[in-house]
N, C-alpha and C positions, 0 to 999 in steps of 0.2 A: 603484414599479409593481410591482415585485416582489410586496411585500405582498400590492398588491391580487389578482396574479395566482395568490397561491397561496392568498388568501382562497374567489377564488369556484370556485378548484378543489374546497371543499369544501365548496357550497353546496347541491351534492346532496341532503347529508344532509339539510337542511331543508325543500326544496319540497315542496309537495304534489304527490302525484302520482295522476293522474286516465288516466293509460295505460292502454288496452284490453291491453295484454301484460302489468301488474302484476296481481297478485291480492294480495289482504289477507287475511294467515297471521295477525294478532294486531290486540290491542286498543289505544287510543292511550297509557297508559300506559308499555305495550310497547313502545310507538315511542317513547316519551319515550325511554328508555332507551339505545337504539343512533341514534338520528337527532339531537336534538337536541341531548342529549348529549354523545356523540363530534364534535359538531361544537364545541360549545363550549370542550371540552379543546383539542381540534385550533388554535384557532382562537384559543385563549389560547396556548398552544403557540410560534402563528408570532408573537405580537405578541413574547414575549418572548425569542427570537433576531432579532427583528428592527431589527439596534444603530442605524437610520437613525431608529429614532421617538426614542430617546434618547442616543444618543453612545456611547460607548462603556462598559461594566456598569458597572467600578469604577478609578476614581481617586484615587490616595496621593499624598501628600505629606509629603515629610522632611525633612531638614537639608541634605542636597543630596550627602549621603555617597556613594548610591545611586541608580543610577543609575534615572531615573523608570517605564521599562521595566519593568525589573528588579522592581523594587516593585511595579509592579500586580501583574505576570504572580506574585508568589511568592505577593502576598496574595490573589491568586481561585484560585489551585490548591491554597492550604492551607486557612487558617480566616483569622477577624478577631472580634474578639470584643468586648462592650461590659461596663459594670456595672451591673446590674440597682440597685443603690441608688444609683443616679445620678438615678436615672428623675423626671421629676416636679421636678425644681430647679430656681430662676430660671436664665434662660441667660445665659450676657454676665455674671451677676454671682456664682453658686457653681459651675457648671458652662460651657463654653466651647459643649458642645452636650449633647441627652438621652441621659443612658447612658455619659458622659467624663467621667474624672475621673483621680487615679492608678492607678496600676495596686493597690494592697496592699487590696487588696477581692476576694470574690466574682466571676467573670467567667460572663458565659455565651458560648460559642464561635457561630458563625456559620459554616457552613457548604454551607449547604441552597441556594443562592441558585446553586451551580455545575448542580446536578439538578433544580434547576425545571424546564426545557424536557423533560427526557426522561421525567422523572416527571408530566408533562403527557401527554405522548404516549402511554407506558405505560398508564396511566387512559383512554386517551380509547379504547384496544384492550383492556381490562380491562370495557367497559361494549358493548363491542360482538361480546362473546362470546357471551352468551346468543343474541342474533338471528343469531348463525350454527349454534350447536349446532340450533335449531327448525329454521331455514334448512334445515339439514341432514339432519335429523328429518322434516320434512315432506314432503321429496322433490317439492315440488312437483304435491302432489294435487290443493287447492281450485285450482288454475290450470287443470289438464290439467281436472276435469269442470265445470268453468266458462266452459270456452272457447268463443269465441259469443255468451254470453251477456250478458259485459260490455260495460258502456259503450251508447255509442249503437246501438240494435239496428238493422238493416239486413236483418235474414230476412226470408222471408214467412212469412206464417202457418203452413202446412203444413213449410217445413223450422223454425222455430222448434219447433212439436207436437212434429215427429217429435225434435230435440236434448232437447227435456223428456222425452218418453217413456223414450230412452235415458238420461238422465241419472235416471228414477225406478226405471229397471230397475237400474242400478248400488247405487243407493243400495239397495233394496228386500234385492237381493243379497248386498251387502257385510256386511249389520246383524253387531251385534256384534264386528264384526274390528277395530273402530277404538280399541278400549279403550289400546293401547300406545301410539297414535297422541294421546290426549288426555293420557296420562300424559307424552310429550315436552312436549306445551303446557305440564300444570302443574307437571312442572318447570322448564324453561325460567322459567318465571313466578316463579316462589320461588328459581329462583337469580337473578334479576336487583334482589331484595330483600336477598340476601345481598349481594351485590355490591354495591351503594351504602353500604351500612351495615356492610361491610367497605371500601369506602374510606373511609367517614368515621373512622374510626377509621385507618386507612394512614396517612391525613395527617398527623392528631394525630402518630403517631408519628417521621413525616418530619418535622414543625416541635418536636421537645422539648417534645410534650404541651402545646401552646396552642392547639391548632383545636377541639377540642370546647366551648370557651365563649369563643372567638374574634368571633361574633356578638353572642353577648350583651353579652359587654366591650366591644364597641364601640355597642351602643345604651344601654348605663349610660353613657360617656364622655357623651355629650352631655346627660344629665341633671345633673353634677356641675359644682359652680359652678367658672368658668376656675381661677381662682388656686389649685384646689386638686387638679386633676384632671393623669390622665397620658396622655396619646395612647394603647391598647395597642397600634394596628397601627405604631407606631414603638421598641415592645416588642419586638412579635417580627420585624419589620421593619424596622432601624433605617436610616435613610438615611446616617448617618456611623458609623463604628466605628475600632478600634483594631486597628494588627496592629505585630508586633515580626518583625525585623529582626537575625537574628546574623551576623557574619563578622571573620574576621582582618582586626589591626590591622597596620600596619608590622613592628612587633617581636613578632607573632603572638601577640598577645594576643586573647581574644574582646572584641570590644565587641559595644554592642546598638543596635538603632537605631526609634525610636517612628517611626510613621506613620500619621497620619491617611486614613483611605479612605471617600470618597465613593461608597456603592451605588445608583449611581441607576436600577438595574433594580428598587429594592425599592418606587419608587413605583408602580411595575406590579404586581410579588408582590402589593402590600400588596390592592389591588383587587380583583387575581383570586381572591384566598381567599376577603377577604370574599364576593362576588360565589357560590362556589362554598360556603361555608359555608351561604348560604339555599340556595340552588338543591334541593343534595341534603338537607335539611332535606327541603325540600318534597317531595322525588321521593322519599324513604323514609317518608315519611307514604301519597302515592297509590300508590304501592307492595304498603303495609301495606295499605290498605281494599282492590287488589286481591287481596291474596291471602285476605282475609276473605270476600269480594266469591266468588272461586270456589270458597272453602269453602263457604259456602251456599249454593252452584250443586252441588257434590258431591253433599251430604247433604241436601237438600231441594227431592222433586221439583216442590214448587210453586211452587219460584223457576223452574225450567226452563219452565213451564206460563207465567209471565207474561213470561220474556224471549220463548219463541215467538209470545203473543199479539203483542205488540207491533210483530213482521214480520209476522205471518198474523191479520190482523183481519179476513178473510172467516170464519176459521173460529169454529164453535162451541166453549163453555168444554168439553161433553162428546167433542170432535175431540180436542181438543188435550190433556186429562188420558188419554185412551184410547191417544193418539199416546208420550205420556212413558213410559204404564205397561210398553208394549212396545218402546221403546229404550233401549238402554242408555247410559252419559257420556259415551264416544265415539261415536256417533252422533251426538247432540245438540250436541254440540260440533263436529261437521263441516257440520251443518243451520246451528247459528249463523252461523259462517264462510262457508257458503257462502250464507248473507243477507244480509251483508256485501257479496256481490261479485255480485248480480243485486239488479236492481228487484225491488219492491214486489211487483207483476201479477205477473212471472215467479216468482217463489218460491212467491206464492201457488198458483198455478196447480199447482206441481209437489209440493209440500207435498198440496196436495186429492187428486189422482191419488195419492199414496205413501200418504196413510190409506184411501182407498179400497181399495187393496187389503193393508193391514197390520190394520186392523181388521174385527170381524163386520156383517155389512148387516143390517138395521134386521128385518129376517124370519129373522133365526136364523142365515143362512150364514156358512161360514167365508170367511176373506178365499181370496182369490187372489194368485197371481205374478201379476207382469206379465206380457203377451203377449208374447212375442218380435220376433213377427212376422216371423222370418227376416233380422231386420236384426244386422250386423255388429257386431261388440264396438267401444265409442265411446271408450271407455277400455285398448288392450294393453296399455298399459306398468302399471298398476295392476294389472288382471288378473293380467301373468306374475307381477311384484313379490307380489301376495296366492298367487297360485297355487306361489313358489317357498317363503315361510314353511311354507307346510301342508305341503310336501311333507318340511323341516326338521323342523317340530314331526311329523309324520311318522317319520322316518328315526328322532331320538330315543327314541319309544315304543319302538319296533323294539327298539334297543339298548340300552334298559334292560330 
């Protein structure tokens, strides 16, 4: 029951949130990192630490000269080993278990199993860090400017129009000031890609250089003839290993005691890491595609036009082209994230009003700023933050 209680505690990472007080500040691939991947890693950490699922993680047997609890503890906190030259041999006739035999051969030492839960937990934190950085960089801007417009609207037509006018006023007056905002987003998106690729090599180092080809080796294993194949999962995560314990005898001479140890925990580890291999590969490919997509968005204005057209269906091609030419990448990102938090109708009305002020009229008149109508500022926190940045920038220029 304790295991199910812990599992339910991390379910909040993956649940779909359509709450009115929650704003969407990233894309689906970004959320795969800090929601799905974090939940997977924390769940795996809980599973490998739940002894009631598999019993004791290690059980060793010897000739009886060493108490069982002593040899169990010793082999767990030090290491065990297998013989790589003994894998793939017939069990019961040539070797007692895969990877076991006489000790006069090259040995592969295994001590990672005691660190697996700590590594999984640490990896879960690594995948959450980019989201934490972006969340603090973003400072709730999208949540504040879309307040009252998210979810099912219950506002009157007059109140909705008033909120739209205030939002347009903020977007118009804060043009060209959101480039640092967009830099933070693209930086965290790139950090996600570096993080997942780095984790692949990190786990490979942790498992002694066996993780990079782990998944492909498992796939090849199923295609090999039964008599000639050796399970790569057993080679990397052996279920039975050897352990050597030394102690003094009655006369003070050194005595060597061999033990066979059953690593029941590895039956879980092998499944966890084969799943993580496939998931990390898929996530790294998706993250790489997201980086390429963001680069295209930054370098090609026509792509930004297509993105806006999907949400602004009532706008003409000429209007969208003119809008994209007059805003910078930070302004575009703000509009793109805003479009994810409000319905298409509201976004269309806001963009129509914004375009009417930013683009010249058909008769050649210059664009006019949105009328204040003696309205109180709707976003005092943002405006205060922007004013403080301008003052700091002016102080730096004076100092220079």
